[in-house]
C-alpha positions as CSV (number, residue, x, y, z in Angstrom):
1,M,0.0,0.0,0.0
2,M,2.8,2.4,0.9
3,A,4.7,1.6,-2.3
4,A,1.6,2.2,-4.4
5,I,0.9,5.5,-2.6
6,A,4.5,6.7,-3.1
7,A,4.5,5.7,-6.8
8,A,1.2,7.5,-7.5
9,S,2.3,10.6,-5.5
10,H,5.6,11.1,-7.4
11,G,4.8,10.9,-11.1
12,N,2.2,10.4,-13.7
13,A,2.3,6.6,-13.8
14,H,-0.9,4.5,-13.8
15,V,-0.4,2.5,-10.6
16,I,-2.1,-0.9,-10.1
17,L,-2.0,-2.8,-6.8
18,L,-2.5,-6.5,-7.0
19,E,-3.8,-8.1,-3.8
20,K,-4.6,-11.8,-3.6
21,N,-6.7,-11.4,-0.4
22,E,-10.3,-10.3,-0.3
23,K,-9.2,-7.0,1.4
24,L,-6.1,-4.9,1.8
25,G,-3.8,-4.9,4.8
26,K,-4.8,-8.2,6.3
27,K,-1.6,-8.6,8.2
28,L,-1.8,-5.1,9.6
29,H,-4.8,-6.3,11.7
30,L,-2.5,-8.7,13.6
31,T,0.3,-6.2,14.5
32,G,0.5,-5.0,18.1
33,K,-2.2,-7.5,19.1
34,G,-4.7,-5.8,16.8
35,R,-3.6,-2.3,17.8
36,C,-1.0,-1.8,15.1
37,N,2.4,-0.8,16.5
38,L,3.2,1.1,13.3
39,T,6.6,2.5,14.2
40,N,8.9,3.4,17.1
41,A,9.3,7.1,18.0
42,S,13.1,7.0,18.0
43,D,15.8,8.4,15.6
44,N,17.3,6.4,12.8
45,A,20.4,5.5,14.9
46,E,18.1,3.8,17.4
47,H,16.3,2.0,14.6
48,M,19.6,0.8,13.3
49,R,20.5,-0.7,16.7
50,H,17.3,-2.7,16.6
51,I,17.7,-4.0,13.1
52,L,19.5,-7.4,13.3
53,R,19.8,-8.3,9.7
54,N,21.6,-6.0,7.2
55,P,20.9,-2.7,8.9
56,R,23.3,-0.7,6.7
57,F,21.3,-1.7,3.7
58,L,18.4,0.4,5.1
59,Y,20.2,3.7,5.5
60,S,18.6,5.2,2.3
61,A,15.1,3.8,3.0
62,L,15.0,5.2,6.6
63,D,16.5,8.5,5.4
64,A,13.7,8.8,2.8
65,L,11.0,8.1,5.3
66,D,11.9,8.0,9.0
67,S,9.6,7.4,12.0
68,A,8.9,11.1,12.4
69,G,8.0,11.4,8.7
70,L,5.8,8.3,9.0
71,M,4.0,9.7,12.0
72,D,3.4,13.0,10.2
73,F,2.1,11.1,7.2
74,F,-0.6,9.3,9.2
75,T,-1.5,12.4,11.2
76,S,-2.0,14.2,7.9
77,L,-4.4,11.4,6.9
78,G,-6.5,12.1,10.0
79,V,-5.2,9.3,12.2
80,P,-4.2,10.6,15.6
81,L,-1.3,8.7,17.2
82,K,0.1,8.0,20.7
83,I,3.4,7.0,22.1
84,E,3.6,4.3,24.7
85,R,6.3,2.5,26.8
86,G,9.5,1.8,24.8
87,K,8.5,4.6,22.3
88,R,6.1,2.3,20.6
89,V,3.6,4.2,18.4
90,F,-0.1,3.2,18.0
91,P,-3.2,4.8,16.6
92,E,-4.9,6.7,19.5
93,S,-8.0,4.5,19.0
94,D,-6.0,1.3,19.5
95,K,-7.5,0.0,16.3
96,A,-5.3,-1.3,13.5
97,N,-8.2,-0.9,11.1
98,D,-7.9,2.9,11.4
99,I,-4.4,2.7,9.8
100,N,-5.7,0.3,7.2
101,Q,-8.7,2.4,6.2
102,A,-6.6,5.6,6.0
103,L,-4.2,3.9,3.6
104,A,-7.0,2.4,1.5
105,A,-8.8,5.8,1.4
106,Y,-5.6,7.5,0.2
107,L,-5.0,4.9,-2.5
108,Q,-8.5,5.6,-3.8
109,K,-7.9,9.4,-3.7
110,L,-4.7,9.0,-5.7
111,G,-6.5,6.9,-8.3
112,V,-4.6,3.7,-7.7
113,A,-6.4,0.7,-9.3
114,V,-6.8,-1.9,-6.5
115,K,-7.5,-5.4,-7.7
116,L,-8.6,-7.7,-4.9
117,R,-8.6,-11.5,-5.0
118,C,-6.0,-11.2,-7.7
119,M,-3.6,-14.1,-7.6
120,V,-0.4,-13.7,-9.6
121,N,0.5,-17.0,-11.4
122,G,3.8,-15.9,-13.0
123,I,6.0,-12.9,-14.0
124,T,8.2,-12.7,-17.0
125,G,10.2,-9.9,-18.7
126,S,12.8,-7.3,-18.0
127,G,12.1,-3.6,-18.2
128,L,8.7,-4.5,-19.6
129,F,6.9,-7.1,-17.4
130,C,4.1,-9.5,-18.2
131,I,2.2,-10.5,-15.1
132,R,-0.2,-13.4,-15.4
133,T,-3.0,-13.5,-13.0
134,N,-6.3,-15.2,-12.4
135,Q,-7.9,-12.0,-13.6
136,G,-6.0,-11.9,-16.9
137,T,-2.6,-10.8,-18.1
138,M,-1.2,-7.3,-17.4
139,D,1.8,-5.5,-18.7
140,A,3.9,-3.0,-16.6
141,N,6.9,-0.8,-17.3
142,A,8.0,-1.1,-13.6
143,L,7.2,-3.7,-11.0
144,I,7.4,-3.6,-7.2
145,L,7.4,-6.9,-5.3
146,A,6.1,-6.3,-1.8
147,T,4.8,-9.8,-1.1
148,G,5.9,-10.2,2.5
149,G,7.6,-13.4,3.8
150,L,6.2,-16.6,5.2
151,S,4.9,-15.5,8.6
152,Y,1.2,-15.8,9.4
153,P,0.3,-17.6,6.2
154,S,-3.4,-17.2,7.0
155,T,-2.9,-13.5,6.0
156,G,-1.6,-14.6,2.5
157,A,2.1,-14.5,3.3
158,T,2.9,-17.9,1.7
159,G,6.2,-17.1,-0.1
160,E,5.1,-16.6,-3.7
161,G,7.3,-13.5,-3.9
162,F,10.4,-15.6,-3.4
163,S,9.3,-17.8,-6.3
164,Y,8.7,-14.7,-8.5
165,A,12.1,-13.2,-7.6
166,Q,13.9,-16.5,-8.3
167,A,12.2,-16.9,-11.7
168,L,13.5,-13.4,-12.5
169,G,17.0,-14.5,-11.6
170,H,17.4,-13.4,-7.9
171,S,18.9,-15.4,-5.1
172,I,17.0,-16.2,-1.9
173,V,18.8,-16.3,1.5
174,P,17.4,-19.3,3.5
175,T,14.4,-18.4,5.5
176,F,13.5,-19.1,9.1
177,P,10.6,-18.1,11.4
178,S,11.7,-15.3,13.8
179,L,10.2,-13.4,16.7
180,V,8.6,-16.7,17.4
181,P,7.9,-18.9,20.5
182,L,10.5,-21.6,21.1
183,L,9.6,-25.2,21.9
184,T,11.4,-27.3,24.5
185,A,11.3,-30.8,26.0
186,E,11.7,-29.8,29.7
187,P,9.1,-31.9,31.5
188,W,8.1,-29.2,34.0
189,I,7.1,-26.6,31.5
190,P,3.7,-27.8,30.3
191,S,2.3,-27.5,33.8
192,L,3.0,-23.8,33.7
193,A,1.1,-23.1,30.5
194,G,-0.4,-19.6,30.6
195,L,1.8,-18.4,33.5
196,S,3.4,-15.0,32.8
197,L,6.5,-13.8,34.7
198,R,7.5,-10.1,34.8
199,N,10.8,-8.6,35.7
200,V,12.8,-11.7,35.0
201,R,16.1,-11.7,33.2
202,L,16.6,-14.0,30.1
203,S,19.8,-14.7,28.4
204,A,20.4,-16.7,25.3
205,R,23.8,-18.3,24.5
206,I,25.4,-20.8,22.2
207,K,28.2,-22.6,23.9
208,N,29.8,-19.9,26.0
209,K,28.8,-16.9,23.9
210,V,25.9,-14.8,25.1
211,L,23.9,-13.6,22.1
212,Y,21.1,-11.8,24.0
213,E,20.3,-10.7,27.5
214,E,17.5,-8.5,28.8
215,Q,15.0,-8.1,31.6
216,G,11.3,-8.1,31.0
217,E,8.4,-10.6,30.7
218,I,8.1,-14.2,29.5
219,L,5.1,-16.5,29.0
220,F,5.1,-20.2,29.4
221,T,3.1,-22.3,26.9
222,H,2.1,-25.9,26.6
223,E,5.2,-26.7,24.5
224,G,7.7,-24.0,25.5
225,I,8.2,-20.3,26.1
226,S,6.9,-17.1,24.5
227,G,6.3,-13.5,25.6
228,P,8.2,-10.3,24.7
229,L,11.6,-11.4,26.1
230,L,11.6,-14.7,24.4
231,L,10.4,-13.4,21.0
232,R,13.3,-10.9,21.0
233,A,15.7,-13.7,22.0
234,S,14.4,-15.8,19.1
235,A,15.5,-13.2,16.7
236,Y,19.1,-14.0,17.6
237,L,18.5,-17.7,17.5
238,A,16.2,-18.1,14.4
239,D,18.9,-19.4,12.1
240,K,21.0,-21.1,14.8
241,M,18.7,-23.6,16.4
242,H,20.9,-26.4,15.0
243,E,23.7,-25.2,17.2
244,S,21.9,-26.3,20.4
245,P,21.3,-22.8,22.0
246,A,20.6,-22.5,25.7
247,L,18.4,-20.1,27.6
248,T,19.1,-19.0,31.2
249,L,16.3,-17.6,33.3
250,D,17.0,-15.4,36.4
251,L,13.8,-15.2,38.4
252,K,15.3,-12.6,40.9
253,P,17.5,-10.3,38.8
254,A,17.2,-7.5,41.4
255,L,18.9,-9.6,44.0
256,D,22.5,-10.9,44.0
257,T,23.1,-14.4,45.4
258,Q,24.0,-13.2,48.9
259,T,21.0,-10.9,49.2
260,L,18.7,-13.6,47.9
261,D,20.1,-16.1,50.3
262,A,19.5,-13.7,53.2
263,R,15.9,-13.2,52.0
264,I,15.4,-17.0,51.9
265,L,16.8,-17.3,55.4
266,R,14.4,-14.8,56.7
267,D,11.4,-16.5,55.1
268,F,12.6,-19.9,56.4
269,A,13.0,-18.6,59.9
270,E,9.3,-17.6,60.0
271,Q,8.2,-21.2,59.1
272,P,10.8,-23.7,60.4
273,N,8.3,-26.6,60.7
274,K,6.8,-26.4,57.2
275,D,7.6,-28.7,54.4
276,F,9.9,-27.2,51.8
277,A,7.3,-27.3,49.1
278,N,4.9,-25.3,51.3
279,A,7.4,-22.6,52.4
280,L,8.1,-20.8,49.1
281,G,4.8,-18.8,48.8
282,K,6.4,-15.5,49.6
283,L,9.2,-16.0,47.1
284,L,7.4,-17.4,44.1
285,P,4.0,-17.5,42.3
286,A,2.0,-20.5,43.5
287,R,2.0,-22.2,40.1
288,L,5.8,-22.0,39.8
289,I,6.6,-23.7,43.2
290,N,6.3,-27.3,42.2
291,A,8.5,-26.7,39.1
292,I,11.3,-25.1,41.2
293,V,11.1,-27.9,43.8
294,E,11.5,-30.4,41.0
295,I,14.4,-28.5,39.3
296,C,16.4,-28.0,42.5
297,G,16.0,-31.6,43.5
298,I,15.2,-31.0,47.2
299,P,12.6,-33.5,48.5
300,P,9.3,-31.5,48.8
301,E,8.5,-33.0,52.2
302,T,11.8,-31.9,53.7
303,K,11.2,-29.8,56.8
304,I,12.6,-26.2,56.6
305,N,14.6,-26.7,59.8
306,A,16.3,-29.6,58.1
307,I,17.3,-27.8,55.0
308,T,21.1,-27.7,54.8
309,K,23.3,-24.8,53.7
310,T,24.2,-26.8,50.6
311,Q,20.5,-27.3,49.7
312,R,19.8,-23.6,50.3
313,A,22.7,-22.7,48.0
314,T,21.1,-25.1,45.4
315,L,17.8,-23.2,45.7
316,V,19.5,-19.9,45.3
317,H,21.4,-21.1,42.2
318,T,18.2,-22.5,40.7
319,L,16.3,-19.3,41.2
320,K,19.1,-17.4,39.5
321,N,20.0,-19.9,36.8
322,I,17.2,-22.0,35.4
323,T,18.5,-23.5,32.2
324,I,16.1,-24.3,29.4
325,M,17.2,-26.0,26.2
326,P,14.9,-25.1,23.3
327,T,14.7,-27.8,20.7
328,V,13.0,-26.0,17.8
329,A,11.3,-22.7,16.9
330,A,7.5,-22.7,16.5
331,S,6.2,-22.6,12.9
332,Y,5.6,-19.7,10.6
333,N,2.0,-19.7,11.9
334,E,3.2,-18.2,15.1
335,A,6.2,-16.2,13.8
336,V,5.9,-12.4,13.7
337,I,8.4,-12.1,10.9
338,T,10.5,-14.1,8.5
339,R,14.3,-14.1,8.6
340,G,16.0,-14.4,5.3
341,G,14.6,-13.5,1.8
342,I,15.7,-11.9,-1.4
343,S,19.5,-11.2,-1.2
344,I,20.4,-7.6,-0.6
345,R,23.6,-8.1,-2.7
346,E,21.3,-8.0,-5.7
347,I,19.4,-4.9,-4.8
348,N,20.5,-1.3,-5.0
349,P,20.0,0.1,-1.5
350,S,19.6,3.7,-2.8
351,T,16.6,2.9,-5.0
352,L,15.6,-0.7,-4.0
353,M,15.8,-1.5,-7.7
354,S,17.2,-4.9,-8.8
355,K,20.8,-5.0,-9.9
356,L,19.9,-7.8,-12.2
357,V,16.6,-6.8,-13.8
358,P,15.9,-3.2,-14.9
359,N,12.8,-1.5,-13.3
360,L,12.2,-4.3,-10.8
361,F,11.9,-3.1,-7.2
362,F,11.5,-4.7,-3.8
363,A,10.0,-3.6,-0.6
364,G,9.2,-5.0,2.9
365,E,9.7,-8.4,4.4
366,C,10.5,-10.2,1.2
367,I,13.9,-8.6,1.4
368,D,16.6,-10.2,3.7
369,V,16.2,-7.6,6.5
370,D,14.6,-7.9,9.9
371,A,14.4,-6.2,13.3
372,L,13.4,-6.7,16.9
373,T,9.9,-6.0,18.2
374,G,8.7,-2.5,19.0
375,G,7.5,-1.1,15.7
376,F,10.8,-1.5,13.9
377,N,9.7,-4.1,11.4
378,L,6.7,-2.1,10.3
379,Q,8.8,1.0,9.9
380,I,11.1,-1.1,7.6
381,A,8.0,-2.0,5.6
382,F,6.8,1.6,5.3
383,S,10.2,3.0,4.6
384,T,11.2,0.5,1.9
385,G,7.7,0.7,0.4
386,H,8.0,4.5,0.2
387,L,11.5,4.4,-1.4
388,A,10.6,1.7,-3.9
389,G,7.5,3.6,-4.9
390,V,9.3,6.9,-5.4
391,S,12.1,5.1,-7.3
392,A,9.8,3.3,-9.6
393,A,7.9,6.5,-10.5
394,K,11.2,8.3,-11.2
395,C,12.5,5.5,-13.4
396,L,9.4,5.8,-15.6
397,E,10.0,9.6,-16.1
398,K,13.5,9.1,-17.6
């Protein structure tokens, strides 16, 4: 949508938008849990720090349309915005549909021909393209591929864009689900399904190298872990699951081991005759107690006044160092984004035009770029769409 708007706004070309779904912007409705976290109100340097895959490739796109420019754009379309924790930007209404409708209305105002339920069956040509669809064959002097990746295939993101690009001579960097829950075989995890823990610290490492570490919120599922911290960690592990990564969970990051031990001693002093499994209520959520008892290996019926110093040290270590071995990432059905895609080596970053095929442009998630959560991936989509649209319009004026 942004590519079509930019192309129609910067020249005299007749712009046609082909959409295989029954409506535009289907994936927008899923972003920000239906609220549409459309960008992050930070400068380009901060955006670059949150882009994990090929950030330097995006200098020109972000320079052409940064987050401030994007926010001004939507405000000008009559969509009031708000900034929340972490500088995440949402429509004031908390409705993704407001963003979607504003884009659709502007497309109509600019005279863009939108063809819904239009499935592309093949693309041939160079400079002049022939696009075969279920609604007939169309010719175009310039073509923008903005087909997304493989994430949330129910929205239509099923990877055809990669096939089109390959057929036109482009290389595809292997793809993986990213910003995705991780599955694990730990036997104690299924019993915690639905439990959310805040203010915990999660680190991800491969062998002895820490790839990610941050404090925040996690969510246990029937098969593994999800939640904001884990999704961000998965972005560092998406293409490395075969290297046996390990996750370490610190349930008490605000306390060092000595302070935590002193806290446990005080709790234990108040209930010396209780069983170990019944004496952790002040320290942990009730649903987590059995799992911690199992992990640290102290018999649950052990009386508190019989707990040894060594056993207490084991409890402290467990609370600060729960190790979880993820076995596989969840599927694209649960992945926020796709890692990998059309190789940036074959795309001019200043225009987003193919280096191999004249007048072929790329935008969005189909390119091998991706970022962490917080509005950064949608900003990439809008920025690359804008630059590709402007560049396509300009190439037709020459």
